[in-house]
C-alpha positions as CSV (number, residue, x, y, z in Angstrom):
1,M,135.6,26.2,-55.0
2,E,132.7,25.2,-57.3
3,D,129.5,23.8,-55.8
4,T,129.0,20.1,-56.4
5,P,125.8,19.6,-58.4
6,K,122.9,17.9,-56.6
7,A,122.2,14.4,-57.9
8,V,118.5,15.0,-57.9
9,H,116.7,18.3,-58.7
10,S,113.0,18.8,-59.1
11,E,110.7,21.5,-60.2
12,A,107.0,21.4,-59.3
13,Y,104.4,23.3,-61.3
14,I,100.7,24.1,-60.7
15,L,98.4,23.8,-63.6
16,V,96.6,27.1,-64.3
17,P,92.9,26.9,-63.9
18,H,91.8,26.0,-67.4
19,T,91.8,22.6,-69.0
20,V,94.6,21.5,-71.3
21,E,93.0,20.7,-74.6
22,D,96.1,20.3,-76.8
23,L,98.8,18.1,-75.2
24,D,101.4,19.1,-77.9
25,D,100.8,22.8,-77.1
26,F,101.1,22.0,-73.4
27,V,104.5,20.3,-74.0
28,E,105.7,23.1,-76.4
29,N,104.4,26.1,-74.4
30,P,104.4,25.1,-70.7
31,D,104.4,28.7,-69.5
32,K,100.8,29.1,-70.8
33,Y,99.6,26.3,-68.6
34,L,101.9,26.1,-65.6
35,V,103.2,28.2,-62.6
36,D,106.5,27.3,-61.0
37,M,105.7,26.7,-57.3
38,Y,109.2,27.7,-56.2
39,E,109.7,30.7,-58.4
40,A,106.2,32.1,-58.1
41,P,105.0,30.8,-54.7
42,E,102.3,33.4,-54.1
43,R,100.6,32.8,-57.5
44,A,100.9,29.1,-57.2
45,A,99.5,29.1,-53.7
46,D,96.5,31.3,-54.9
47,I,95.7,28.9,-57.7
48,W,96.0,25.9,-55.3
49,R,93.7,27.5,-52.7
50,N,91.1,28.5,-55.3
51,R,91.2,24.9,-56.7
52,L,90.7,23.5,-53.2
53,K,87.4,25.3,-53.0
54,R,86.1,23.2,-55.9
55,N,87.8,19.8,-55.2
56,P,90.0,18.1,-52.6
57,Y,93.1,18.1,-54.8
58,G,94.8,21.5,-55.2
59,G,98.1,20.2,-56.5
60,E,97.3,19.3,-60.1
61,G,100.3,20.1,-62.2
62,L,103.6,18.8,-63.4
63,L,106.6,17.3,-61.6
64,Q,110.0,17.5,-63.4
65,V,112.8,15.4,-61.8
66,A,116.3,15.5,-63.1
67,Y,119.2,13.2,-62.1
68,Y,122.5,14.9,-62.8
69,G,120.7,17.0,-65.4
70,I,118.9,14.1,-67.2
71,D,115.1,14.5,-67.2
72,L,113.5,11.5,-65.7
73,I,109.8,12.4,-66.1
74,S,108.3,13.5,-69.5
75,A,106.7,17.0,-69.5
76,S,103.6,15.3,-71.0
77,L,102.9,13.5,-67.8
78,W,101.0,15.9,-65.6
79,D,99.0,14.7,-62.6
80,N,98.4,15.4,-59.0
81,V,101.9,16.3,-57.9
82,A,101.5,15.4,-54.2
83,S,100.1,12.0,-55.0
84,L,102.9,11.4,-57.5
85,W,105.5,12.3,-54.9
86,M,104.0,9.9,-52.5
87,D,103.8,7.2,-55.2
88,L,107.6,7.8,-55.9
89,V,108.3,7.5,-52.1
90,E,106.4,4.2,-52.0
91,V,108.4,2.9,-55.0
92,I,111.6,3.8,-53.2
93,D,110.3,2.1,-50.0
94,S,109.5,-1.1,-51.8
95,F,112.9,-1.0,-53.6
96,L,114.7,-0.7,-50.2
97,Q,112.7,-3.6,-48.8
98,T,112.7,-6.0,-51.7
99,G,115.1,-4.8,-54.3
100,E,112.3,-3.8,-56.7
101,G,109.8,-1.0,-56.4
102,E,106.9,-0.4,-58.8
103,G,103.9,1.8,-59.0
104,L,101.7,3.8,-61.3
105,F,101.2,7.5,-61.8
106,P,98.1,8.5,-59.8
107,G,95.0,7.8,-61.8
108,S,96.7,6.7,-64.9
109,P,98.4,3.6,-66.3
110,V,101.9,5.1,-66.5
111,P,104.3,2.7,-64.8
112,I,107.1,3.7,-62.4
113,H,109.9,1.1,-61.6
114,L,113.0,1.1,-59.6
115,R,115.0,-2.1,-59.7
116,S,118.4,-3.6,-59.6
117,K,119.7,-5.3,-62.7
118,G,123.1,-6.8,-62.3
119,R,125.3,-4.1,-60.8
120,S,123.1,-1.3,-62.1
121,T,119.9,0.2,-60.7
122,L,117.3,1.3,-63.2
123,F,114.6,3.9,-62.7
124,T,111.8,3.8,-65.3
125,V,108.9,6.1,-65.9
126,D,106.6,5.0,-68.7
127,E,109.0,3.9,-71.4
128,Q,112.0,6.0,-70.3
129,T,114.7,4.1,-68.4
130,N,117.8,5.6,-66.7
131,V,120.6,4.1,-64.7
132,V,120.8,5.7,-61.3
133,D,123.1,5.1,-58.3
134,P,120.7,4.5,-55.3
135,K,123.3,5.9,-52.9
136,D,122.7,9.4,-54.2
137,F,119.4,9.0,-56.1
138,I,117.3,7.8,-53.2
139,P,118.4,10.5,-50.6
140,G,118.1,13.1,-53.4
141,M,114.5,12.0,-54.2
142,L,113.6,12.0,-50.5
143,D,115.1,15.5,-50.1
144,E,113.1,16.8,-53.0
145,A,109.9,15.2,-51.8
146,Q,110.4,16.7,-48.4
147,R,111.0,20.2,-50.0
148,Y,107.7,19.8,-51.9
149,F,105.6,18.9,-48.8
150,E,107.3,21.6,-46.7
151,W,106.3,24.1,-49.5
152,I,102.7,23.0,-49.2
153,Q,102.7,23.3,-45.4
154,E,104.3,26.7,-45.5
155,N,102.4,28.2,-48.5
156,I,99.0,26.4,-48.3
157,G,98.8,26.0,-44.6
158,T,97.7,22.3,-44.6
159,D,99.1,19.8,-42.2
160,E,101.5,17.6,-44.2
161,S,103.0,15.8,-41.2
162,G,101.7,12.4,-42.4
163,D,103.5,12.6,-45.7
164,L,106.6,14.2,-44.2
165,G,106.6,11.4,-41.6
166,A,106.4,8.8,-44.3
167,I,109.3,10.3,-46.1
168,N,111.4,10.3,-42.9
169,E,110.5,6.6,-42.3
170,V,111.8,5.8,-45.8
171,R,114.9,7.9,-45.1
172,D,115.5,5.7,-42.0
173,L,115.0,2.6,-44.1
174,F,117.6,4.0,-46.5
175,V,120.2,4.4,-43.7
176,E,119.7,0.7,-42.8
177,W,119.8,-0.4,-46.5
178,S,123.0,1.6,-47.0
179,A,124.7,-0.1,-44.1
180,R,124.1,-3.5,-45.9
181,H,125.1,-2.3,-49.5
């Protein structure tokens, strides 16, 4: 029996400790600039901890999210991944409460939207819009956000209970929303 593919899959990367000066090269050669947190957890954690010695945000990097294999976030959009995950969770929270969620990438004017349009639900990051089914997209996003913050807790040793608690609150809200839709 074949495994059913997950609706949402994410990969989180830590930016290696030098500044990206050529965005085209960054997009074309990501291995020069990024360390996969899940495939190389020790190296990623070392970079994160060293960065924390200089500033309060160790998680600068790239978040790639795919929905049934379709990339939802451009590789050129790197940022603080923890902040981005929480912004995505807040967009989902707003969507569940009002039917529309919107936000911005942390520290940049890149818009994020999740909204119903007719019988469809649209997820937009920057200028890229994809149709998603909230019944598998939302729990998939919450599962991936939880996986990310659990990785931080286990590998960096910081207390992520606030963010994990917020994710669980939105998960509870999704259960209520699902009962009505």
